[in-house]
N, C-alpha and C positions, 0 to 999 in steps of 0.2 A: 168709649171702650170700657171704662170702669162700670158703667151702668149695666152693660150686657153681661159682664162677669158676675155682678151681684144678682142679676135676674137668673142667670144660669145656676148659680150656687143655691139660691132660694128654691128654684125648681127641683134641684136634686134633693135637697133636704125635705121638701114637701113630699116628693115621691117615696123617699125612704120612710117617712112618717106614715103615709097611707099604707104602704106595704106592711109596716110593723103592726098597725092597727088591725088590718085584715087578718094577718097571721095570728095575732092575739085573740081575735074574735073566734076564729076557727078552733083554736086550742081551748079557749074558755068554754065555748058552747059544746065541746066534746065531739066536733065533727072529725077531728084528727085525734085518734087515741093511740097511745103507745102500745105496741104489740108485746105480749108476754113471751118469754122464751118457750114456754110450753106450746103456745099457739103457733109460734114460728117453727118449732120442731115438727109439730103435727102437719103443718102445710108442706114442709120440705119432704117429710116422709111420704105424704100422699102423692106429691109430684113424682118422686123417685119410684114409688110403687107403680104408678101409672105407666112410667117409662119401661119398667122391667116386667112387662106382662107379655103373654103370648106362648106359643107352643115351644119356644126355645128356653123357657124358664120354668122353674118349679112353681106349682100352683097350690094354693091353700085349699084344703077340702072345704065343702060348704058349711060344715058345722064349726069352723074355726072362729075363735073370738080374739079380740085384741087383749093383750096383757100389758099393762103399763104403757099403753099407747103404741105398742109394737106387735107385729104379727109373728107368732111362733107356730111351727108345725112339728108334729111328732116325727122322730126319725123313721118310724115305721110307715109314715105317709110319704116321706121323701124317697126312700129306696125304690119303690115301684115306678117312680117317675123317671129314673135314670135312663132306662132304655129308650124312652120316647125322646128325651132331651138329646141323647147321643145321636139318635137317628135324624132328628131335626137339624142338628149342627153338623152332621156328617163327620163324626169323630171316630178315630181309629180305636182299637181296644185299649191302648195305653192311655189315651185321653179319657176314655170312659172310666177306667180305673181311677184316674185323677179326680173325677167327679165323686167317686166313692170315698176317696181319701179326704176330699173337701168336706163331705158330710160328716165324717168321723172327726175331723179337726174342729169343725164349728159346733158340733153338738155339745150340749151341756145338760146336766141334770135339772129337772124341774125344781123350782125353789120349794114347792110344797110336795114333799116326797110321796104323800098319800095320793096325789092327783095322777101322777104318771111317771114314766121313765125319762128317757133322753128326749130333748127337743132341740130345735135349731131355729135361729132367727131367719125368717123367710127373706127379708130384704138383704141381709148380709150374705146369705147363701146365693141369691141371684146376682148380687154385685160381684162376688168372688167367682161366680161361674163365668162371667165375661173375661176373666183373666186367663182361663184355660183356652188355649188356641192350638 
């Protein structure tokens, strides 16, 4: 009985040692790399942006570029999209006005005053749009 116990214990210790060596090799060789917060945020933003696409959401104009890793659109580009979104979501006039208030609430001045006027974060706008029912 004692022999089986020691064989079992040695087997467990050897299995843990092999697992530790394999994990160490992967980390040492760089096969597993820690993900930076910036990379993690970019991946999350990309997944969320892919989910919030379609005719029921605001769409960025073709010439829009990323700023600090986020997509911003001018307020002047957001307003013309409101009738389309309201029609797709079959919203009544009150809910359509709520979309306008949402644009006004989320808009902010461009950090470089020379570049343009008000802008709105596209992802935040589309997320908030789903709250209007």
